[in-house]
C-alpha positions, -999 to 999 in steps of 0.1 A, spaced: 507 349 286 517 325 258 545 348 248 560 344 283 559 306 279 580 309 248 607 326 269 603 304 299 625 275 286 653 299 279 651 315 313 651 282 331 681 271 311 700 302 320 689 299 357 700 263 361 733 260 379 750 228 389 762 240 423 729 243 441 693 231 437 678 259 458 679 291 439 677 275 404 647 296 393 650 333 385 638 358 410 623 392 404 597 416 419 560 410 415 556 443 396 581 432 369 557 403 362 525 424 362 515 415 398 506 444 422 529 440 452 500 448 476 481 418 462 510 395 471 513 411 506 476 406 512 478 369 502 509 362 522 496 380 552 462 361 550 480 328 548 504 335 577 475 346 600 450 319 591 437 302 622 447 265 628 474 268 602 512 266 601 528 278 569 562 261 565 570 270 529 554 294 504 565 302 469 547 324 444 557 324 407 546 341 376 560 337 341 587 313 354 600 338 380 598 335 417 581 368 428 578 360 465 588 333 489 586 327 526 600 299 547 589 309 582 614 303 610 626 277 619 622 264 583 645 271 555 644 269 517 667 239 518 643 218 540 624 191 522 588 186 531 566 155 529 538 160 504 512 135 515 487 131 486 504 158 465 527 128 457 500 114 435 506 140 408 541 128 404 529 92 400 506 105 372 537 120 354 555 86 357 525 68 342 524 93 314 561 89 306 557 51 306 527 53 283 548 76 260 575 49 259 549 23 250 555 4 282 519 9 293 484 18 281 454 34 298 433 3 288 457 -23 302 440 -45 328 453 -41 363 451 -78 370 476 -87 343 504 -70 361 500 -90 393 496 -127 384 512 -139 416 490 -117 439 456 -124 424 429 -141 445 419 -177 436 387 -164 421 389 -134 399 356 -115 396 345 -100 364 348 -65 379 384 -71 390 392 -86 356 378 -54 339 396 -29 361 421 -8 340 450 16 346 426 45 338 403 33 365 431 37 390 441 71 377 405 85 381 399 68 415 373 46 399 387 12 409 354 0 425 372 -10 457 360 6 489 389 26 504 406 9 534 429 34 551 441 9 578 452 -19 554 486 -4 549 491 -5 587 483 -42 591 499 -62 563 531 -65 543 518 -76 509 497 -46 499 491 -56 463 477 -90 473 456 -77 501 441 -49 479 434 -72 450 415 -96 472 390 -70 482 354 -69 468 353 -49 435 322 -30 424 319 -21 388 350 0 379 352 34 363 322 48 382 322 80 402 353 92 421 360 71 452 392 87 466 418 60 477 455 64 481 459 26 475 448 31 439 478 53 434 500 28 452 489 2 427 499 26 399 533 30 415 536 -8 416 526 -11 379 553 15 370 578 -6 388 567 -38 371 569 -23 336 601 -3 340 621 -25 365 627 7 386 608 22 415 587 52 406 613 75 422 642 59 403 622 62 370 613 99 377 649 106 387 661 94 353 633 108 331 623 139 349 641 149 381 677 149 367 669 171 337 650 194 360 679 195 385 658 180 413 684 164 434 669 162 469 641 136 469 631 105 487 599 85 488 585 61 513 582 24 503 559 -4 511 572 -35 529 576 -50 495 599 -22 482 574 -2 461 572 36 464 539 43 482 527 65 454 496 80 470 518 97 497 553 98 510 573 118 485 596 144 502 608 174 482 619 210 486 594 238 478 614 249 448 613 214 433 575 214 438 574 248 420 593 232 391 565 206 387 540 234 385 561 250 357 564 217 339 526 213 339 523 249 326 546 240 298 527 207 291 556 185 301 584 205 284 616 216 302 646 234 286 633 225 251 631 188 261 597 170 262 600 151 295 564 142 298 542 137 267 523 169 259 490 151 253 493 133 286 496 165 306 465 179 287 446 148 297 459 147 333 447 183 341 413 179 324 382 168 343 380 130 340 356 122 368 335 138 396 319 128 428 286 110 424 267 135 446 277 166 427 248 181 407 251 206 378 234 231 400 258 228 429 281 257 436 317 249 424 341 244 453 377 233 456 364 199 466 339 193 437 354 210 407 365 177 392 394 153 391 418 145 363 446 119 363 457 124 400 452 161 397 424 182 412 406 210 394 400 241 414 372 265 422 390 291 401 380 278 366 414 279 349 434 265 379 443 230 389 465 215 417 484 188 433 468 184 468 480 168 499 468 164 535 475 192 560 478 218 532 504 206 507 496 224 475 511 230 440 485 253 425 487 262 388 466 288 370 468 280 333 454 314 322 479 336 340 511 315 342 510 315 380 523 288 403 518 288 441 534 263 464 522 259 499 535 235 525 525 233 561 503 218 588 468 231 584 432 223 594 419 249 569 431 238 535 403 253 514 407 286 532 444 285 522 433 281 485 408 310 489 437 333 498 450 327 463 416 332 446 407 363 467 439 382 468 463 372 440 446 360 408 420 388 405 447 415 406 470 404 378 480 425 348 493 412 314 520 439 313 547 448 338 538 474 364 557 505 376 583 497 403 568 498 438 598 502 461 579 510 493 555 481 489 583 458 478 602 466 510 571 457 530 568 424 512 604 415 517 602 424 554 570 403 557 585 373 540 619 375 557 604 380 592 579 352 589 581 328 618 559 302 635 542 316 666 559 307 698 556 314 735 588 332 743 598 350 775 635 354 767 648 342 801 643 314 826 617 321 852 614 288 871 635 259 884 638 228 863 640 193 880 666 169 868 642 141 860 605 133 859 587 101 853 555 100 832 528 81 851 505 75 821 506 62 786 512 87 757 513 85 719 550 92 718 558 64 742 579 86 765 587 70 799 610 96 815 622 132 808 656 145 819 665 182 818 701 189 812 721 219 801 704 230 768 689 196 763 656 179 771 664 142 770 635 118 764 637 81 773 611 59 757 595 28 771 617 6 749 649 22 761 656 45 732 666 80 740 664 114 722 681 147 731 660 176 720 672 213 721 662 233 751 669 269 742 652 299 759 665 325 735 660 313 699 652 283 677 681 258 680 685 229 656 698 195 663 698 161 645 672 136 655 682 100 664 647 87 663 619 93 638 597 124 641 560 119 649 539 110 619 501 109 613 504 79 590 510 45 605 519 25 574 543 -4 579 579 5 568 569 41 566 604 54 573 623 25 558 633 41 525 637 77 536 670 94 541 674 94 579 686 129 582 657 144 602 663 175 622 644 193 649 644 229 659 635 236 696 629 265 719 615 269 754 597 295 775 584 298 810 548 310 807 546 312 845 570 303 873 556 268 874 548 262 837 574 254 810 566 252 773 590 234 750 583 234 712 599 209 688 594 215 651 608 188 628 620 211 601 627 188 572 595 169 577 562 186 587 552 176 623 558 194 656 552 186 692 545 211 720 553 199 755 537 219 784 550 210 818 529 222 847 552 215 877 526 227 902 499 202 890 524 175 879 508 174 845 523 172 810 502 183 781 512 170 746 499 186 714 509 175 679 504 200 652 487 175 629 461 167 656 454 201 671 422 189 686 438 158 702 453 170 734 470 145 756 474 151 793 498 128 812 505 130 849 541 129 860 562 125 891 594 144 897 620 118 906 651 140 909 656 177 916 
């Protein structure tokens, strides 16, 4: 496999084109890279049929080549996806670059970067906390997942919390990564995104990227980066090449080696415990995997950039899943055990099946193909709901929502196919952090379709295609009841009574 890495930089250089970001990486069949086509089919099929799981993007690479990809309808390769905690690995790269430029050291004390935000009394444990402690989730501060929703000065609020002895066992906390992002901004004079754009993204031809910010203008770090699947795949290749890209060392080689190595574990993991994808160890904002030579960037609801160091494999998965470790098991069970070090004979029949499977992938939908009932012109919701909807108007090809504060949104209402439209408001989001949409490019789109599942029941699905979330509206006109389901909260079903106010 090391031979392939020597060729990878040349291949990537030849593949890089200025006209488009999607399609930069070379494509070929699995067999050409020593991967049995049926193994890829089995993995893709297992992922697409996994219960409580939506796959939005999937890319499989070996030896720097994309050997399979699927962007189930209504998604497309061009659609960026929010990465949740997979963002953390990009912060690690920014920290490594800053250390390589002598702007930062692992042993630097966190308190020294925030003289204006420190509490009046600085405990010994706070004074002792280092950059490395943040990287390994060993700050000593008990995670507070609501803090970001309630205050504007996140640095000051976090530093004021009680601190146990730092550098102990892993205590996972996205605010630790936020503090790393704040430190990068303090030592470079640029946000983490701006710094990565200069040092890493531009040389790698990653042009579509945005990142949420705190109310104070700091990239959130522990979540909130939005990238296309192919850009995520490029990070996987960068890690395989230990920070090198097109013969240029973008991230220090030694830093990547440290970042992917086990640096800490959970306190309750014993040497006799079975290795799982949750306890295999943690590096510098990178998880080790159950598969012993693999590591990953890992985000909520199934955002993965999986790298197997031994076989030069990268797998990118984006979606909305309640079965994350089962998704990873599809890689361990179907793909990695089947690999060969040499190209395999062409498999035209299997390749045709794989291409059909990937091209035909689509999110499940209730679809009748024609209208079966009669829509009212307007209905009023008679109960509170998480989206804040007050009234719903049904117009030609549009379901118009009016919110309690007077805002409106026109969502596609198509009974034949997915139809896309720009969003005027923000899509639903499972994170309630202040300023959460403030720094994002406000180009959100929705894809909608509708179906009558009975003469009195209408289902309208809205999938926010360059985001991650979706909402299913089920109107039971016989009962006067609207059922709302968000894909990131599949077990949280809202039922809201309504009154038809205009026919």
